[in-house]
N, C-alpha and C positions, 0 to 999 in steps of 0.2 A: 674263896677267890685268890688268887696270886697278889703280890706286891704290885706285879707289872700292871695288872687290871687296876687295882684300886688307884694307882697313879696317874692312870689314862682316863680314870672317872672324873678323878679331881680335876683335871688339865681344863683350863680356860679355851672354851673355841677359838679357833684363827679368825672369824669373823666377827669375834668380838676383843679380840686382843687388841687392846690401844695401839701397841707399835704397828701392828700390820693394817689398824685402819688407818693412823697417821700415814705410813708408807704408802696404802691406796691412796688417801689425799692428794700427795705429793705428785704421785705419777699421773694424777688427773688434772692438777693447777698445771704443771708442766706441759702435758699434753695440749691442753685447752690453750698455753700461752703462745706454744707453736702453731696451733690452726691460726689464732688469731694475728700472730706475724704474718702468717704465710697469706691469710686475705689482706692485710693491710698493704703487704708488699705488692699483691696483685693490682689493687687498686692504683698505690703508688706509679707503677707500671706504666699504665694506661697513657698518662700524657707524656712519660718520658717515650714511650713507643709512637704515639702519634706525632711527636716532634720530629723525629726522622721519617716519615709518612709525606710523600710529596703535597704541596700544600694547591687547593684549586687552581691559583695563580700558575703555581710552576707548571702543572699539567695544561693550563692553557694555551702556555708558552708554546708547548712543543719541542719535543727532542729534534738536534740538529739531524743534519741530513748530509750526508757524504756521498760525495759525486765523485765518479770516475771521468776525468775529463780526455785520458789518454788518445780515443779515437777520433776524437772532435776535429774536425778539419776547418781552414777559415769558410767563411761563408754558411757554416752549416749552424743548426739549432738543435742543441740537446734538450727535448723538453716535451711537454712538461713532465718533471722529474717527481718523485715521490713528495708529495705535498709536505710543507711546511707550514706550520699553523692551521692547516686545512686549505692553504693555496696552493696552485700549482706555482712551480719556480721554471722559467726559462734561462737557460745557459746557451750566448750565443757566443760565437769565435767570429773575429772580424781579422782582417787582414788590414797592412800597411796603410792601403788607399781608403779602406773604410775609416780607420782612425785619424787619418790627415783629414777627412770630409768634416769629422766631430769637432774639429778644433777650427775650423770656420767661421764665417757670421753666421750668427742663430737668429738674424732677423724675424724669421718666420715661425720663430719657437715661443710658447707662452714664458718657458722659463729657462733661457738657454744656459745660464749661470747655476742653475739647482740651487736657486734661493731659500726655496721652502726646506730647511732642513730636516723637514720632519719625514722627508720622501729618500731620505737616504743617510747612511753613517758619516762620519766626518772625513773620513778616508775616501769617499766617492763623490765628495762635491767636487769634481772636475768634469772636464768635457766628454770624456766617456764614462762617467760614473760608474766607475770599480777602481778595485787594486790595481788589476793589471789593463792596460790598454787595450790590448788583443782579446780580452774576453768581459764580458758584458753577464751579469746577472740579474733577474728581476722577477718579481712576483708577477706573473701572467693574470693579470685582472685589470680591466681598464679601469680607470679611477672615475669614470662616469657612473655607472651603474655595475660594477662587478662582473661585466662580461668578458669573456676568455678573447684579446685580442688574436690574429691570423700574423705570422710571421712572414714576410716578404722581404729575402736578403738582397734577391738582385734587383741592381739598377736597370730599370726599363719601365716604359709606360705602364700605367694599369690603368683600369676603369675608374678608378677612385682619383688618381694623382696622374696626371702627363708628366710630369717630371717627377715621379717616382725616384729616390736616392737609396732606397731599403729603409727597412725597419719594421714597425708594426701597424696596423690596420684593424681597427674593431668595426665589425660587420653590423653591429648592432645600432650603431648612432652615427658612424662614420668617423671617428675620433682617430687622430693617425700620431704614430710617435717613431722618432727616428731610430739608428741603432744605439743611440744608449739609453733608449726609453723615454726621451725628453717629447712631450706633447707638442703638436703644432698649434698655433693660436687660432682664437676664433671658432674653436670647437667644441662640443659638449664636455669632453674631460676636462676636470679643471686644474690636474697635476700632473707631473711626469710619473710614469709607473716607479714601485717603491724598489728600492736595492735594500735587499735582506742583508742582516750583519753576515760577514763570510771572511774565511781566512784560507790559507792555502798549507795544507798539513805535508805535502810534498810538491814536486813540478808537476803531477798528473792526478792527484786529489784534493778537491774543494771541499770546505766543511761549510753548509749552509746552514746560518740559524744562530753561531755563536762568534764571536770575535776572539781573536788571535788572543789577547789581554785575557780573557775570560777563560781560555781553551785549560 
């Protein structure tokens, strides 16, 4: 037997070598620490990811709706537009004569001064209930039982009102609203049509569902 063979025969197997065992143990502990750390990081990331996800309240609020009003002419109504918060939106263009009528005595109206502040933002608490006198923006739902009123923009006798001055009529139970969405007194609807928050991104683009301050 050669000297080389004798040396090999007397060598300690690598699997029993203390240094090799310690090295394997270190690798195992390092690997286990990395796995545990990754799992822990995964669990820690869950609340972080959830914090970036929209809440139920945010989803219910609905995304703003952008509307192009460049082709809307006085006396016309654009609507219903794509729903905001699941509700139809009416966008009405008013001429100077219509705006002047809205500023006259509102004896026939239940809330001519829009004193119910829940039905419009502060900037819409005026005679025309809008940011711009010539453009009215309202949710197209009667405040009685949520039916959709019909737009009758012309000043002419109507079967439901021989002295009709233009506005909205709800055929379900007869409620009437003027061109500012103000309800006539003595009718089933208790409140004016709701004015959603809105602002103008340009002369021809209106954003519905968001105030300019929050944009």
